C-alpha positions in Angstrom: -48.2 28.2 27.4 -47.1 31.2 29.4 -43.9 30.9 31.5 -42.8 32.9 34.4 -39.3 34.5 34.2 -36.7 32.9 36.5 -34.1 34.9 38.3 -31.2 32.9 39.7 -30.0 33.5 43.2 -26.6 35.4 43.6 -23.6 33.2 43.0 -22.7 31.2 46.1 -19.6 29.1 46.7 -20.4 25.8 48.3 -18.4 22.6 48.7 -19.5 20.0 46.2 -18.4 16.4 45.6 -17.5 16.1 41.9 -16.4 12.9 40.2 -14.5 13.6 36.9 -15.5 10.2 35.6 -19.1 11.3 35.7 -18.4 14.8 34.2 -16.9 13.4 31.0 -19.6 12.2 28.6 -19.7 8.4 28.1 -19.5 8.7 24.3 -16.7 11.4 24.1 -14.0 10.6 21.6 -11.3 11.0 24.4 -12.8 8.0 26.2 -12.4 5.9 23.1 -8.8 7.0 22.6 -8.0 6.3 26.3 -9.6 2.9 26.0 -8.0 1.6 22.8 -4.6 3.4 22.6 -1.9 2.0 24.9 0.4 4.7 26.1 2.8 2.3 28.0 5.3 2.2 25.1 6.4 5.7 26.1 7.8 4.4 29.4 9.8 1.8 27.6 11.2 4.4 25.1 12.3 7.0 27.7 13.2 5.0 30.8 16.9 5.2 30.0 16.7 9.0 30.3 15.6 8.8 33.9 17.5 7.9 37.0 16.4 5.4 39.7 17.3 8.0 42.4 16.4 11.6 43.0 13.2 13.7 43.0 10.2 12.1 41.3 9.6 13.6 37.9 6.3 14.4 36.1 4.9 11.3 34.3 6.2 11.4 30.7 2.9 10.0 29.4 1.2 13.1 30.9 3.5 15.4 29.0 2.8 13.7 25.7 -1.0 13.6 26.4 -1.0 17.4 27.0 0.9 17.9 23.7 -1.7 15.7 21.9 -4.6 17.8 23.5 -3.1 20.8 21.7 -3.9 19.3 18.3 -7.1 17.5 19.2 -8.7 20.8 20.3 -6.8 23.1 18.0 -5.1 25.2 20.7 -3.0 28.1 19.5 0.1 27.0 21.3 1.3 24.6 23.9 1.4 27.4 26.5 -2.3 28.0 25.9 -3.0 24.3 26.4 -1.3 24.3 29.8 -3.3 27.4 30.7 -6.5 25.7 29.7 -5.5 22.6 31.6 -5.9 24.5 34.9 -9.7 24.8 34.6 -10.7 22.3 31.9 -12.0 19.2 33.6 -12.0 17.2 30.4 -8.3 17.8 29.9 -7.7 16.9 33.6 -9.6 13.6 33.2 -7.6 12.7 30.1 -4.2 13.2 31.8 -5.4 11.5 35.0 -5.2 14.6 37.2 -7.8 15.4 39.9 -9.5 18.8 40.2 -7.3 20.1 43.0 -4.0 18.6 41.7 -1.5 21.2 40.5 -0.8 20.9 36.8 2.7 21.1 35.3 4.2 24.4 34.0 4.1 25.1 30.2 8.0 25.0 30.1 8.1 21.5 31.5 7.5 19.7 28.2 10.0 21.7 26.2 12.7 21.3 28.9 12.1 17.6 29.1 12.3 17.2 25.3 15.5 19.3 25.1 17.2 17.4 28.0 15.8 13.9 27.6 13.6 13.0 24.7 15.8 14.6 22.0 18.6 12.3 22.9 16.7 9.1 22.0 17.9 7.1 19.0 14.6 7.6 17.3 12.3 10.6 17.7 9.6 9.8 20.2 6.9 11.7 18.2 7.6 9.6 15.1 7.2 6.5 17.3 3.8 7.9 18.5 2.8 8.1 14.8 3.8 4.5 14.1 2.0 3.3 17.2 -1.2 4.9 15.9 -0.7 3.2 12.6 -0.3 -0.1 14.5 -3.6 0.5 16.2 -5.3 1.2 12.9 -3.9 -2.1 11.4 -5.0 -4.0 14.5 -8.6 -2.9 14.1 -8.6 -3.3 10.3 -9.3 0.4 9.8 -7.0 0.8 6.7 -8.2 0.3 3.1 -5.1 0.2 0.9 -7.0 -0.6 -2.3 -6.0 2.9 -3.4 -3.4 5.3 -1.9 -3.3 9.0 -2.6 -0.3 11.2 -2.6 -0.1 15.0 -2.5 1.6 17.8 -0.6 0.6 21.0 1.1 2.4 24.1 2.4 2.7 25.3 6.0 3.8 28.8 6.6 7.2 29.0 8.4 7.8 31.1 11.5 10.0 33.5 9.5 9.7 37.1 8.1 9.7 37.0 4.3 11.4 40.4 4.2 14.4 39.2 6.2 16.4 37.1 3.8 19.5 36.9 1.8 20.8 35.0 -1.3 23.1 32.0 -1.1 24.8 29.8 -3.6 23.9 26.1 -2.8 24.9 22.9 -4.4 22.5 20.9 -6.6 22.3 17.2 -5.5 22.2 14.4 -8.0 18.8 12.9 -8.7 17.6 9.9 -6.7 17.6 7.7 -9.8 20.8 8.9 -11.4 22.6 5.6 -11.1 19.6 3.7 -12.5 19.4 6.2 -15.4 23.1 5.8 -16.3 22.7 2.0 -16.3 19.7 2.3 -18.6 21.5 4.6 -20.9 24.5 2.2 -21.1 22.2 -0.8 -21.8 20.3 1.1 -24.5 23.5 2.1 -26.3 24.6 -1.6 -26.2 21.6 -2.7 -28.3 22.9 -0.6 -31.2 26.1 -2.6 -31.4 26.5 -5.7 -33.5 27.2 -8.4 -31.0 26.5 -12.1 -30.7 24.3 -13.4 -27.9 27.3 -14.5 -25.7 29.1 -11.2 -26.3 25.9 -9.2 -25.5 25.4 -11.1 -22.2 29.1 -10.7 -21.2 28.9 -6.9 -22.0 25.7 -6.5 -20.0 27.3 -8.2 -17.0 30.3 -5.9 -17.3 28.2 -2.8 -17.5 26.1 -3.8 -14.5 29.3 -4.6 -12.4 30.8 -1.2 -13.4 27.6 0.6 -12.5 27.6 -1.0 -9.0 31.3 -0.2 -8.4 31.4 3.4 -9.7 30.1 6.0 -7.3 27.6 8.5 -8.6 28.7 12.2 -8.3 26.6 13.5 -5.5 26.9 17.2 -6.5 26.0 18.1 -10.1 26.1 21.9 -10.0 25.2 25.1 -8.1 22.3 27.5 -8.0 21.3 30.7 -6.2 18.4 30.6 -3.8 16.7 33.0 -1.3 17.4 31.9 2.3 15.6 33.2 5.5 17.7 34.9 8.1 15.7 33.3 10.9 14.9 29.8 9.6 17.5 28.6 7.0 15.7 25.3 6.4 12.5 27.0 5.1 12.0 27.5 1.4 10.7 30.5 -0.4 7.3 29.8 -1.9 5.9 32.1 -4.7 2.1 31.9 -4.6 1.8 34.6 -7.3 3.9 37.4 -8.7 3.1 39.6 -5.7 2.5 37.1 -2.9 5.4 35.0 -1.4 6.3 33.5 1.9 8.8 31.1 3.6 7.3 27.7 4.2 7.6 24.0 4.5 6.1 21.4 2.1 4.6 18.3 3.7 4.2 15.3 1.4 1.5 12.9 2.6 0.1 9.6 1.5 -3.3 8.5 2.7 -5.6 5.5 2.2 -9.2 5.1 1.0 -10.5 5.9 4.5 -8.4 9.1 4.7 -6.0 7.8 7.3 -2.5 9.3 6.9 0.1 6.6 6.2 3.3 8.6 5.7 4.5 12.1 6.5 7.6 13.8 4.9 8.6 17.4 5.4 10.7 19.5 3.0 11.3 23.1 2.1 8.6 24.7 0.1 10.9 25.3 -2.9 11.3 21.5 -3.4 9.2 20.1 -6.2 6.7 17.4 -5.5 8.3 14.9 -7.9 11.6 15.2 -5.9 9.9 14.9 -2.5 8.0 11.8 -3.8 10.9 9.4 -3.3 11.1 9.7 0.5 7.3 9.2 0.9 7.4 6.3 -1.6 10.2 4.6 0.4 8.4 5.1 3.7 5.1 3.7 2.3 6.7 0.4 1.1 8.9 0.0 4.2 5.8 -0.1 6.4 3.0 -1.6 4.2 2.6 -4.5 1.9 2.4 -3.2 -1.7 0.5 -6.4 -2.7 -2.5 -4.9 -0.9 -2.4 -1.7 -3.1 -4.0 -1.6 -6.5 -4.1 2.1 -7.4 -1.6 4.8 -6.9 -3.2 8.3 -7.2 -1.5 11.6 -7.7 -1.8 14.9 -9.5 0.1 16.1 -12.6 3.3 16.9 -10.6 4.1 13.2 -10.3 3.9 12.4 -14.0 7.6 11.8 -14.7 9.1 8.8 -16.5 10.9 7.4 -13.5 7.9 7.7 -11.1 5.6 6.0 -13.6 8.2 3.3 -14.0 8.5 2.7 -10.3 4.7 2.4 -9.9 4.1 0.2 -12.9 7.1 -2.1 -12.2 5.5 -2.9 -8.8 2.3 -4.0 -10.6 0.3 -0.9 -9.4 -2.0 1.1 -11.6 -1.1 4.8 -11.8 -4.1 7.2 -11.7 -2.8 10.5 -12.9 -4.6 13.4 -14.7 -4.1 14.8 -18.2 -1.2 17.3 -18.1 -0.9 20.3 -20.5 2.6 21.3 -19.2 5.0 22.2 -22.0 2.4 22.6 -24.7 2.2 26.0 -26.6 -1.2 27.3 -27.5 -2.4 26.6 -31.1 0.6 24.3 -31.7 0.6 20.6 -32.5 1.0 18.5 -29.4 3.5 15.7 -28.9 0.8 13.0 -28.7 -0.4 14.0 -32.2 2.9 12.5 -33.5 2.6 8.7 -33.7 5.5 6.7 -32.3 6.3 3.6 -34.3 8.0 1.3 -31.7 9.0 -1.4 -34.2 11.0 1.0 -36.4 11.8 3.5 -33.6 10.6 6.6 -35.5 7.9 9.3 -35.0 5.3 9.9 -37.8 4.0 13.4 -38.1 0.4 14.5 -39.0 1.7 15.0 -42.6 2.8 11.3 -42.6 6.5 12.1 -42.7 9.2 10.3 -40.6 11.2 11.8 -37.7 14.2 9.5 -37.3 16.6 9.3 -34.2 19.9 11.1 -34.5 22.8 11.3 -32.2 23.1 9.5 -28.9 21.1 9.5 -25.7 22.2 12.5 -23.6 23.0 12.4 -19.9 19.4 13.2 -19.0 18.2 10.2 -20.8 16.7 11.9 -23.9 17.1 10.9 -27.6 16.4 13.4 -30.3 14.1 12.6 -33.3 14.4 15.0 -36.3 12.4 15.4 -39.5 14.0 16.2 -42.9 14.1 20.0 -43.5 12.9 19.4 -47.0 9.7 17.7 -45.7 9.1 20.5 -43.2 9.6 23.3 -45.8 6.6 22.1 -47.9 4.5 20.9 -45.0 1.0 22.5 -44.7 1.1 22.1 -40.9 4.5 23.9 -40.4 3.0 27.1 -38.9 1.4 24.9 -36.2 4.3 22.6 -35.8 7.6 24.4 -35.4 9.3 27.7 -35.8 12.6 26.0 -36.8 13.7 24.7 -40.2 12.8 21.1 -39.1 10.7 19.5 -36.4 12.5 17.9 -33.4 11.0 15.7 -30.7 12.8 14.5 -27.6 11.9 11.0 -26.3 13.1 9.8 -22.8 14.2 6.3 -22.4 11.3 5.8 -19.9 8.8 7.6 -22.1 6.9 4.3 -22.6 5.9 4.3 -18.9 4.4 7.8 -19.1 2.5 6.6 -22.2 1.2 3.6 -20.2 0.1 5.9 -17.4 -1.8 8.0 -20.0 -3.5 4.9 -21.4 -4.6 3.9 -17.9 -6.3 7.4 -17.6 -8.9 6.3 -20.1 -9.9 3.2 -18.1 -13.3 3.6 -16.3 -12.1 2.3 -13.0 -9.1 4.7 -13.0 -11.4 7.6 -13.9 -13.6 6.8 -11.0 -10.7 6.5 -8.6 -9.2 9.8 -9.7 -12.6 11.6 -9.3 -12.6 10.5 -5.6 -9.2 12.1 -5.0 -10.6 15.5 -3.7 -12.7 13.7 -1.0 -9.6 11.8 0.2 -6.2 13.6 0.2 -7.6 17.1 -0.4 -10.1 16.5 2.5 -7.1 15.5 4.7 -5.4 18.8 4.1 -8.7 20.8 4.5 -9.3 19.2 7.9 -5.7 19.7 8.9 -5.8 23.4 8.2 -9.3 24.1 9.5 -9.3 21.9 12.6 -5.7 21.1 13.6 -3.5 24.2 12.8 -1.7 22.9 9.7 -1.7 26.4 8.2 1.3 27.7 10.1 4.0 26.6 12.5 5.7 28.3 15.4 8.8 26.1 15.2 12.0 26.7 13.3 14.3 24.2 11.5 13.2 21.3 9.4 13.7 18.8 12.2 11.4 20.6 14.7 8.7 21.3 12.1 8.7 17.7 10.9 8.4 16.5 14.5 5.5 18.8 15.2 3.6 18.0 11.9 4.1 14.2 12.4 2.4 14.5 15.8 -0.4 16.6 14.2 -1.1 13.9 11.6 -1.0 11.2 14.3 -3.7 13.1 16.2 -5.8 13.4 13.1 -5.6 9.6 12.7 -6.4 9.1 16.4 -9.4 11.3 16.4 -10.7 9.8 13.1 -10.3 6.3 14.6 -12.3 7.4 17.7 -15.2 8.8 15.7 -15.3 5.8 13.4 -15.2 3.5 16.3 -17.9 5.5 18.0 -20.2 5.3 15.0 -19.4 1.6 14.7 -20.4 1.0 18.3 -23.6 3.1 17.9 -24.6 1.0 14.9 -23.9 -2.2 16.7 -26.0 -1.0 19.7 -28.8 -0.1 17.4 -28.6 -3.5 15.8 -28.7 -5.1 19.2 -31.8 -3.0 20.1 -33.5 -4.0 16.9 -32.8 -7.7 17.6 -34.3 -7.4 21.1 -37.4 -5.6 19.8 -37.9 -8.3 17.1 -37.5 -11.1 19.7 -40.0 -9.4 22.0 -42.4 -8.9 19.1 -42.2 -12.6 18.1 -42.9 -13.6 21.7 -46.0 -11.4 21.8 -47.2 -12.9 18.5 -46.8 -16.4 19.9 -48.8 -15.4 23.0 -51.6 -13.9 20.9 -51.7 -17.0 18.7 -52.1 -19.2 21.8 -54.9 -17.0 23.1 -56.7 -17.2 19.7 -56.3 -21.0 19.7 -57.7 -21.3 23.3 -60.7 -19.1 22.4 -61.5 -21.1 19.3 -61.9 -24.2 21.5 -64.2 -22.6 24.0 
C-alpha cells in the first residue's frame, strides 16, 4: 500500500485544557505507589519542627516525594530532578502540583533537612525504609524461607590521591566477651572437680564474666585516610586500581526485597560488618520464619556459624580455599577424633593437644617429630620438624556448616544466590545509581543509600502488584468468557431439542 508523505503545519501555540489525571497512564507504577503507600506518617514525624504561625511552608511530603523520584528514575542529582520537575507532567502529578504551579527550588530540600529533619530523634529516611517494609508485610510480599547476605562497594565522593596516613585504634571484636567465657569454661573441664564443685565454679565464672568489662581497644594500626571524607575507606581492587568507598551490607529475601541496610567504610571486612546486619534482621523479623541463611565465603567464621546454627537456621555457605597452600595437604584431610580430642594424619599418626587455648580461642595440636621425620607425606604436609594444626573452640560449628553444604536442598538454595542478592546489587548499580555517591561522611551516605533501597522495594512492589492485578483481570475475563460460552451452549441445546420435536 502506497502512503502519501505528511508534512505537519508550523508549530502553533494554542490554549489547551489538559487534565494531568488523564495524561498519566492508568497502569503506571507511580499510580500503584500513590494508591498503596500512605505518606501521612511524614506529617506526624516532622510536625514538631514547624510552627503554628508564620508563612506557609512547602508540604514536607512533596519534598520527600521529589527525593524519591530521583531514585525511581535514576536522575544524576537532586538538582537535576528539580529541573526536570519544571516540565515533566508525570513528576508534577506524583507530587500533586498542577501544570502552571511553580515548583520548589532545588536547595529547599537540603535546607529543610539541615534545619528541621536532621534534628529528629530518628532519621526520617530510615523511617521511610521501615514504612516500606511494613507495606510489604501487610500485603504478604516477603518470603523469608531463605535470606541472603552480601555487600557491595559504592565509590565515595573523594579524590584517591588526596590522602594521608593515620594511626587508629583497633576495637575489640563483637563476640570478645562470649569468647573469653567459652575459653574459661573449656579450661574448667580439664580440672578434676566434683559435680557440685563444677557447677559452683561455672556460676562463678559466668558472674565474673558479666561483671568484668571487656577492653574496648585492643591495639593500633596505620590506615590511609581521605582528606575530604574521613569516614570513607580505601578499597584496593587490584595492585594498580584503588579508590575510597563505602561498603553496604544488605540482607534480602527470596523475592529480592531488601530487609536491612548497613553502611561501613570499604576497608571493613564483611565478617565484621555482619553483626550489625544480623542484629537489624532479628530485631525486625521473626527468625522462626527463616530456614536458610545464605552467604559467601567471607562469612565462614566460627562465631558466625555458631550464631546461625544456635538459632536453628541452616547455613548455606560455599567451599572456601582460603589459607590452603598449593600441592599441600589440607586441614580436612586430617581426621578429628572428638572422643579422644586428637587429630589423625593421613599416615595414621596422632596429633595431640598441647598448651592452653590462646586469647583468640585456638588450641594447638602437634605431632611427634619422630613420626614426621619418617613420614612419606612430609613434603606435602609441613616444612617444619613436626606438623601443627590449630583448632578453634567453635571449629565444630564451621564443620557443621561444611556438612550442610553437601545437602541437596542447601546446594539448590546456594545456586539461586546470584539471582537474588547479586541481582539486587546489579539493579541498584544499573538502574538506581548505587555505583557512586555525591555525599560525604558515613551518616549522609547511609541516609542516602537507605532511601535508595527503599525506592527499590517500592518500585518492585508496584511492578509485582501490577502483574498480580493483570493476572487477576485476565482470570476474570476468562471466567466471563467461559460463562458466556456455557450460556451459548445451553441455548444451542434448547434449539436442537425444539427442532427434534418438530
